[in-house]
C-alpha positions in Angstrom: 11.3 38.7 -35.6 8.9 37.2 -37.5 11.4 34.1 -38.5 12.4 33.5 -35.9 8.2 33.3 -34.5 8.0 30.7 -37.3 10.1 28.6 -37.2 9.5 28.4 -33.1 5.8 27.4 -34.3 7.0 24.8 -37.0 9.1 23.2 -34.4 6.2 23.4 -32.1 3.5 21.3 -34.4 7.3 19.0 -35.4 6.7 18.0 -31.9 3.2 17.5 -31.5 3.0 15.7 -34.4 5.9 13.1 -33.6 4.9 12.6 -30.5 1.6 11.8 -31.8 2.8 9.5 -34.1 4.4 7.3 -31.3 2.4 4.2 -31.4 3.6 4.1 -34.9 7.1 4.1 -34.4 9.2 0.8 -34.8 8.6 -1.3 -31.2 11.8 -0.1 -29.9 13.2 0.7 -25.7 12.8 4.6 -27.1 9.4 3.8 -28.8 8.1 1.8 -24.9 9.7 4.9 -22.8 8.0 7.9 -24.8 4.9 5.8 -25.2 4.8 5.4 -21.2 6.5 8.6 -20.3 3.2 10.6 -22.7 0.5 8.0 -21.1 1.5 7.0 -17.4 -0.7 9.7 -15.6 -3.7 7.8 -17.3 -2.4 4.8 -16.3 -1.5 5.4 -13.1 -5.0 7.2 -12.5 -6.5 3.3 -13.3 -4.4 1.2 -10.4 -5.1 4.1 -7.9 -9.3 3.4 -9.1 -8.7 0.3 -9.3 -6.7 -0.9 -6.2 -9.1 1.8 -4.1 -12.1 -0.7 -5.1 -10.6 -3.4 -4.4 -10.5 -5.0 -7.2 -6.8 -7.5 -8.5 -7.2 -7.9 -12.3 -9.6 -5.5 -14.6 -10.9 -6.1 -18.2 -12.2 -3.6 -20.1 -13.2 -3.1 -23.9 -15.2 -0.6 -25.8 -16.8 -2.0 -28.4 -18.2 0.7 -29.6 -19.5 3.5 -28.2 -22.5 2.6 -26.6 -20.9 -0.8 -26.1 -18.4 -2.1 -23.9 -17.5 -5.3 -21.7 -16.3 -5.0 -18.5 -14.8 -8.1 -16.3 -13.3 -7.9 -12.6 -11.4 -9.9 -10.4 -11.0 -9.5 -6.7 -8.5 -11.5 -4.1 -9.7 -14.5 -2.3 -6.8 -16.7 -0.5 -4.1 -17.4 -3.3 -6.8 -17.4 -6.3 -8.8 -15.1 -7.8 -13.4 -14.8 -7.1 -14.8 -13.1 -10.4 -16.6 -9.6 -9.4 -20.8 -10.2 -11.6 -21.0 -7.5 -13.0 -18.5 -4.9 -11.8 -19.1 -0.9 -12.4 -15.4 0.2 -14.5 -16.8 3.3 -15.3 -14.6 5.6 -12.4 -10.9 3.6 -13.0 -11.8 3.6 -17.1 -12.3 7.6 -17.1 -8.4 8.7 -17.8 -8.5 6.2 -20.8 -11.5 6.9 -23.0 -11.0 10.8 -22.7 -7.0 10.0 -24.1 -8.9 7.2 -27.0 -8.4 4.1 -25.9 -10.4 1.2 -25.8 -9.2 -1.2 -24.4 -7.4 -2.1 -20.6 -6.0 -4.9 -19.0 -5.0 -4.4 -15.8 -3.4 -7.4 -13.2 -2.2 -7.7 -10.2 1.3 -10.2 -9.6 2.7 -10.0 -6.4 3.7 -5.9 -5.7 3.6 -4.8 -9.8 0.9 -3.8 -11.2 1.2 -4.8 -15.1 -0.6 -3.6 -17.7 -1.3 -6.3 -20.5 -1.9 -7.2 -24.2 -0.9 -3.5 -24.3 1.4 -3.9 -27.7 2.3 -6.2 -30.4 6.1 -7.6 -31.2 8.1 -9.3 -33.6 10.3 -12.2 -32.3 12.2 -15.2 -33.9 9.3 -17.0 -32.4 6.1 -14.8 -33.9 4.5 -12.2 -33.0 4.2 -12.1 -29.1 1.9 -9.8 -26.7 3.8 -6.9 -24.5 2.3 -5.4 -21.5 4.0 -2.9 -19.5 5.4 -3.1 -15.5 4.6 -0.4 -12.8 6.2 -1.5 -9.5 9.5 -1.8 -7.2 11.4 -5.1 -7.9 9.7 -7.0 -9.9 10.6 -10.5 -9.6 11.3 -12.0 -13.7 10.2 -15.1 -12.3 5.9 -13.6 -12.1 5.6 -11.9 -14.8 8.4 -13.9 -17.5 7.4 -17.6 -18.9 10.1 -20.6 -18.1 13.9 -20.2 -19.2 12.5 -16.4 -20.9 14.5 -12.8 -20.1 11.5 -10.9 -20.9 11.9 -8.2 -18.1 13.5 -3.9 -19.6 13.3 -1.3 -17.0 12.4 1.9 -19.0 12.7 4.6 -17.1 11.6 5.1 -12.9 9.7 1.8 -11.7 8.2 1.6 -15.2 9.4 -2.0 -17.1 9.0 -3.1 -20.4 7.8 -7.2 -20.0 8.0 -9.7 -23.5 7.3 -12.2 -23.4 
């Protein structure tokens, strides 16, 4: 009776360790699927809170325990208007709780883009990747010209590599 419990406990520990190391896996579609799946609740909470505040783009960086940089923009016709001294504390709570220290969200068409989510290597050097949440995402809205950068992960989640 002790052996099955021991094996089960050991298996659970291994699964926990594997899932906690996802950000350090080699860059692949599987890594992106698992990472977004594990963090999608935090991403969606931040997106919904950003929408409720009326912002179309936010940037937040916690440089130390006491220091944060917060930027936000609202829609102003076809352009964005910068908000002076935005309070992003309600938006970034899920991020802080999960150990993140930065967030860059931007609305593009009907999609929300989580910019600078990861770095990747390509034949052109090091690129900055992003995740997108939305239906019917137009590659023209999120990709560089003549580049196929959008890949479906699951549900309405996509990975963008420009």
